[in-house]
Each structure stands twice: as C-alpha cells, then as structure tokens.
MINUVEX-390174 format. One line per field, with one value per residue: x, y, z of N, C-alpha, C in turn. Coordinates in steps of 0.1 Angstrom, whole numbers, padded with zeros to 4 digits. Layout:
N
n.c1: [X;...]
n.c2: [Y;...]
n.c3: [Z;...]
ca.c1: [X;...]
ca.c2: [Y;...]
ca.c3: [Z;...]
c.c1: [X;...]
c.c2: [Y;...]
c.c3: [Z;...]
END
This chain:
139
n.c1: [-1091;-1121;-1128;-1139;-1166;-1175;-1199;-1222;-1233;-1231;-1212;-1192;-1189;-1213;-1204;-1178;-1150;-1142;-1128;-1106;-1092;-1086;-1061;-1042;-1042;-1021;-0996;-0998;-1000;-0976;-0959;-0967;-0958;-0934;-0923;-0932;-0916;-0889;-0896;-0897;-0869;-0852;-0841;-0852;-0880;-0891;-0872;-0871;-0895;-0899;-0890;-0910;-0932;-0927;-0927;-0953;-0965;-0955;-0966;-0996;-0998;-0995;-1020;-1035;-1022;-0993;-0960;-0935;-0906;-0899;-0873;-0865;-0877;-0864;-0838;-0842;-0850;-0825;-0805;-0787;-0789;-0815;-0825;-0844;-0850;-0866;-0897;-0921;-0917;-0905;-0927;-0944;-0931;-0931;-0961;-0960;-0943;-0960;-0984;-0970;-0963;-0990;-0999;-0986;-0991;-1020;-1019;-1005;-1025;-1050;-1041;-1052;-1076;-1110;-1112;-1125;-1147;-1132;-1106;-1101;-1105;-1083;-1059;-1064;-1061;-1034;-1025;-1030;-1014;-0998;-0995;-1009;-1044;-1046;-1064;-1088;-1105;-1091;-1091]
n.c2: [-1091;-1072;-1040;-1014;-0989;-0960;-0938;-0913;-0910;-0939;-0951;-0968;-0991;-1018;-1045;-1053;-1077;-1086;-1106;-1112;-1083;-1078;-1093;-1075;-1052;-1050;-1053;-1030;-1013;-1014;-1003;-0978;-0968;-0973;-0955;-0933;-0932;-0927;-0902;-0885;-0891;-0874;-0843;-0821;-0828;-0820;-0817;-0844;-0847;-0827;-0834;-0851;-0839;-0817;-0833;-0844;-0821;-0812;-0834;-0833;-0805;-0809;-0820;-0793;-0790;-0779;-0779;-0784;-0802;-0823;-0821;-0798;-0779;-0780;-0775;-0747;-0736;-0741;-0724;-0695;-0670;-0670;-0679;-0664;-0665;-0684;-0680;-0692;-0718;-0708;-0700;-0720;-0735;-0715;-0721;-0748;-0743;-0725;-0744;-0762;-0746;-0739;-0766;-0768;-0744;-0753;-0776;-0765;-0749;-0767;-0775;-0755;-0750;-0766;-0786;-0767;-0743;-0719;-0724;-0740;-0715;-0702;-0717;-0720;-0694;-0687;-0707;-0694;-0674;-0648;-0663;-0679;-0673;-0659;-0636;-0647;-0645;-0655;-0677]
n.c3: [-0426;-0433;-0451;-0430;-0430;-0420;-0408;-0398;-0368;-0366;-0349;-0324;-0352;-0352;-0356;-0356;-0354;-0326;-0316;-0336;-0331;-0305;-0297;-0315;-0297;-0275;-0289;-0304;-0288;-0270;-0293;-0295;-0270;-0270;-0290;-0277;-0256;-0269;-0279;-0255;-0247;-0263;-0263;-0283;-0297;-0319;-0340;-0345;-0355;-0376;-0402;-0409;-0406;-0427;-0451;-0451;-0454;-0482;-0498;-0493;-0502;-0529;-0539;-0545;-0568;-0565;-0570;-0555;-0547;-0513;-0513;-0526;-0507;-0486;-0492;-0500;-0473;-0462;-0475;-0473;-0484;-0500;-0531;-0555;-0583;-0594;-0599;-0596;-0589;-0561;-0552;-0548;-0531;-0508;-0502;-0495;-0471;-0456;-0452;-0436;-0415;-0408;-0398;-0374;-0360;-0354;-0342;-0318;-0309;-0305;-0278;-0263;-0272;-0283;-0311;-0337;-0356;-0354;-0351;-0373;-0392;-0385;-0390;-0418;-0423;-0421;-0437;-0459;-0464;-0481;-0504;-0537;-0541;-0520;-0518;-0516;-0495;-0471;-0440]
ca.c1: [-1102;-1126;-1127;-1151;-1172;-1178;-1210;-1222;-1241;-1229;-1198;-1184;-1195;-1216;-1201;-1164;-1148;-1133;-1115;-1093;-1086;-1082;-1046;-1035;-1038;-1010;-0984;-1002;-0997;-0962;-0951;-0969;-0950;-0915;-0926;-0933;-0899;-0880;-0894;-0892;-0855;-0850;-0844;-0863;-0887;-0892;-0861;-0875;-0908;-0902;-0891;-0922;-0944;-0927;-0930;-0972;-0968;-0954;-0978;-1008;-0999;-0997;-1035;-1035;-1011;-0984;-0951;-0923;-0903;-0891;-0860;-0865;-0882;-0853;-0828;-0847;-0848;-0811;-0797;-0789;-0796;-0825;-0826;-0860;-0854;-0879;-0906;-0935;-0911;-0905;-0945;-0949;-0919;-0939;-0973;-0954;-0939;-0973;-0989;-0963;-0968;-1005;-1004;-0980;-1004;-1032;-1015;-1006;-1042;-1053;-1040;-1058;-1092;-1114;-1116;-1137;-1145;-1121;-1094;-1098;-1103;-1069;-1052;-1067;-1055;-1024;-1021;-1030;-1003;-0988;-0996;-1020;-1054;-1046;-1071;-1101;-1113;-1086;-1098]
ca.c2: [-1084;-1064;-1028;-1009;-0980;-0952;-0932;-0904;-0921;-0954;-0954;-0975;-1001;-1029;-1060;-1054;-1089;-1082;-1117;-1106;-1070;-1076;-1095;-1065;-1041;-1052;-1048;-1013;-1002;-1017;-0998;-0964;-0970;-0975;-0941;-0922;-0934;-0923;-0888;-0881;-0890;-0861;-0827;-0814;-0838;-0813;-0821;-0859;-0848;-0818;-0839;-0858;-0828;-0812;-0842;-0839;-0806;-0814;-0843;-0825;-0794;-0816;-0820;-0784;-0787;-0776;-0787;-0783;-0815;-0823;-0816;-0783;-0771;-0784;-0764;-0738;-0734;-0742;-0714;-0682;-0661;-0680;-0677;-0659;-0666;-0692;-0675;-0700;-0727;-0701;-0700;-0735;-0738;-0711;-0732;-0759;-0737;-0724;-0757;-0768;-0736;-0740;-0776;-0766;-0734;-0758;-0785;-0755;-0741;-0776;-0773;-0747;-0749;-0775;-0784;-0757;-0733;-0706;-0731;-0740;-0708;-0695;-0728;-0716;-0677;-0691;-0713;-0687;-0661;-0647;-0672;-0677;-0677;-0649;-0626;-0652;-0648;-0662;-0676]
ca.c3: [-0422;-0442;-0446;-0422;-0436;-0412;-0412;-0389;-0359;-0366;-0344;-0335;-0358;-0342;-0364;-0353;-0348;-0316;-0314;-0340;-0330;-0293;-0297;-0319;-0288;-0270;-0295;-0311;-0271;-0271;-0301;-0290;-0256;-0276;-0297;-0266;-0251;-0278;-0279;-0241;-0248;-0276;-0257;-0289;-0303;-0330;-0349;-0353;-0364;-0385;-0416;-0414;-0408;-0442;-0458;-0452;-0463;-0496;-0501;-0488;-0510;-0543;-0541;-0548;-0580;-0558;-0576;-0549;-0537;-0501;-0512;-0527;-0496;-0475;-0499;-0501;-0462;-0459;-0480;-0465;-0494;-0508;-0548;-0557;-0596;-0603;-0589;-0596;-0577;-0547;-0549;-0544;-0517;-0499;-0499;-0485;-0459;-0447;-0448;-0421;-0402;-0404;-0389;-0360;-0352;-0353;-0329;-0305;-0305;-0298;-0262;-0255;-0275;-0287;-0326;-0339;-0369;-0351;-0351;-0383;-0400;-0383;-0395;-0431;-0426;-0422;-0448;-0474;-0463;-0495;-0517;-0547;-0530;-0506;-0516;-0514;-0479;-0458;-0428]
c.c1: [-1110;-1130;-1142;-1156;-1180;-1191;-1214;-1234;-1243;-1219;-1198;-1192;-1200;-1209;-1186;-1162;-1134;-1122;-1102;-1087;-1081;-1068;-1037;-1033;-1028;-0998;-0986;-0996;-0982;-0953;-0952;-0960;-0932;-0913;-0922;-0919;-0887;-0881;-0893;-0877;-0847;-0851;-0853;-0867;-0890;-0884;-0863;-0886;-0910;-0897;-0906;-0934;-0940;-0929;-0947;-0973;-0966;-0964;-0991;-1008;-1000;-1014;-1039;-1031;-1001;-0973;-0937;-0922;-0902;-0878;-0855;-0868;-0871;-0841;-0830;-0848;-0832;-0802;-0800;-0794;-0806;-0829;-0842;-0860;-0864;-0891;-0918;-0928;-0911;-0919;-0948;-0944;-0930;-0951;-0972;-0953;-0950;-0984;-0983;-0968;-0982;-1007;-0995;-0991;-1013;-1030;-1013;-1017;-1049;-1051;-1048;-1073;-1094;-1110;-1128;-1135;-1133;-1107;-1090;-1095;-1089;-1060;-1054;-1062;-1042;-1014;-1020;-1022;-0996;-0987;-1009;-1032;-1055;-1058;-1087;-1102;-1101;-1091;-1110]
c.c2: [-1072;-1050;-1026;-0995;-0972;-0939;-0924;-0914;-0936;-0956;-0955;-0982;-1015;-1043;-1060;-1070;-1087;-1092;-1115;-1093;-1071;-1081;-1083;-1052;-1038;-1046;-1033;-1009;-1002;-1005;-0980;-0962;-0964;-0960;-0932;-0922;-0925;-0906;-0880;-0881;-0880;-0850;-0819;-0826;-0830;-0815;-0835;-0853;-0838;-0822;-0847;-0850;-0818;-0821;-0845;-0831;-0806;-0824;-0836;-0816;-0800;-0815;-0808;-0779;-0778;-0784;-0788;-0798;-0813;-0816;-0802;-0773;-0771;-0774;-0753;-0730;-0732;-0729;-0703;-0671;-0669;-0672;-0678;-0660;-0673;-0688;-0686;-0712;-0719;-0699;-0707;-0736;-0729;-0717;-0742;-0756;-0733;-0734;-0760;-0759;-0737;-0753;-0774;-0755;-0742;-0768;-0775;-0751;-0753;-0779;-0768;-0745;-0764;-0775;-0775;-0749;-0721;-0718;-0735;-0729;-0701;-0703;-0721;-0702;-0681;-0697;-0705;-0674;-0661;-0656;-0672;-0681;-0667;-0640;-0632;-0654;-0656;-0666;-0681]
c.c3: [-0433;-0440;-0436;-0427;-0421;-0414;-0395;-0381;-0357;-0360;-0329;-0340;-0350;-0344;-0364;-0352;-0337;-0311;-0324;-0337;-0317;-0293;-0304;-0311;-0282;-0276;-0301;-0295;-0268;-0278;-0298;-0280;-0261;-0283;-0287;-0259;-0254;-0281;-0268;-0238;-0255;-0268;-0266;-0299;-0316;-0342;-0354;-0359;-0375;-0402;-0419;-0415;-0425;-0449;-0462;-0458;-0477;-0502;-0503;-0501;-0523;-0546;-0549;-0563;-0575;-0564;-0565;-0545;-0524;-0501;-0517;-0515;-0487;-0479;-0497;-0484;-0456;-0463;-0475;-0473;-0504;-0522;-0549;-0572;-0602;-0595;-0588;-0584;-0564;-0540;-0543;-0531;-0506;-0494;-0489;-0470;-0453;-0444;-0435;-0412;-0398;-0394;-0372;-0352;-0350;-0340;-0318;-0301;-0300;-0282;-0257;-0257;-0281;-0307;-0328;-0351;-0364;-0354;-0366;-0394;-0397;-0390;-0411;-0434;-0428;-0435;-0464;-0472;-0471;-0506;-0526;-0540;-0521;-0508;-0517;-0502;-0470;-0449;-0428]
END
C-alpha cells in the first residue's frame, strides 16, 4: 500500500483502496477492544501507562537536545535523596519530567476543553517550568 499525503482540505483522500483497508478494520477494532478490556480490569491504568508516557517524554525531549535516558529518569524518581551532583543531567531529567507532566495535564484538560491555543499554552508553560528556556515567554 502506498503512503498517503494529507493536505489541508484534502481529507479523507479520495483515492483510498477501501477493498484493501476494510478487512483490516475488524482485527484493528478487536485489538483496541482487548486493550480497553485490559485497562478496565486494572484498578489504576496509570501504572501500565506511566512507563509508556515516560518513554515518550524521553524520546521527544531528545529533539531539544536533552540527554537523559529512561533508566536515569526512573532511577532519579525512585531515589529518596535525589543526587543533584550532576546538575546538567538533573536539568535534563527535569525537562523529561516536565514533558511527562505536560502530557498528563493536556490529557486532563482535553476532557473539559477542546484542543485550543489555551490548552497548548498551558502545556507549554508546564513544559518550561524550572528548566532552560524558562525565561523565554513560557506559554
């Protein structure tokens, strides 16, 4: 199947191969239903989703030059007396933690608000709290 390029005003594409896509809808729906069932059986689904959110935060923060690994972030959170001796590493970890917090905040806000500039500005303000760039008009 060829890739599809999406452009403003051209969605959905008119040349989709529906005969090829329709058979995939059933298995995709079944997989989503199984996932939803697993999440509904867990008393606190955040326990399952937290590592995925942290991994996303680590990978996305790398775009900005952040050098923290998932292991370093998890170890930092697990330590009762968090070692601040490597200030550059701790700063990177704080960026990742802010990213993760901004994701959760935006998710919660989306339950009450539509996707909007207000929501994006609030997430950006959270992302920039106490890290490099904090003085560059967060939000």
